[in-house]
C-alpha positions, 0 to 999 in steps of 0.5 A: 227556517220553513221546513221542505216539501218534496211535492211530485215535481220537486222531488229531487229523488224522481229524476233518478227513478225511471218510469215505466217504458212505452210499448212501442220502444219496447216494440222497436227495440225488440225489432232491432235486436231481430235486424240485427241477429238477421244480419250476421249469418252464423251465431256468436261462438261462445268460446272467443266471446271475451266478458272478463279482463285477466288481471296482471301485476306489473313491476317498472321502472320510474322512469318506464313509467314516466315515459309510458305516461307521456306518450299515453299523453299524447295520444289522449288514453290511458296506460293501460290501453296503450299497453294493452295496444302495444302487447296486441300488436306484440302478439299479432306480430307473433302469430 
């Protein structure tokens, strides 16, 4: 069996290492960010930006879980997203 050689073009690890970005790419992304911030008339309020999700533990009957799972599969989404949208609609109605 021959010894493996990992030269630059055959080294599988190199595909995961990023190369340095071109200065024009950096300038373009900075320009895009400036254009986006110029389009927004005011600063975002950090009090209304949600950065983390809260976890809850919910105990439900197995029959209800299977019904939710079936609905989520029909809508091609997860059970978590389905429950989130249901709760979102319910809280909007109460306002």
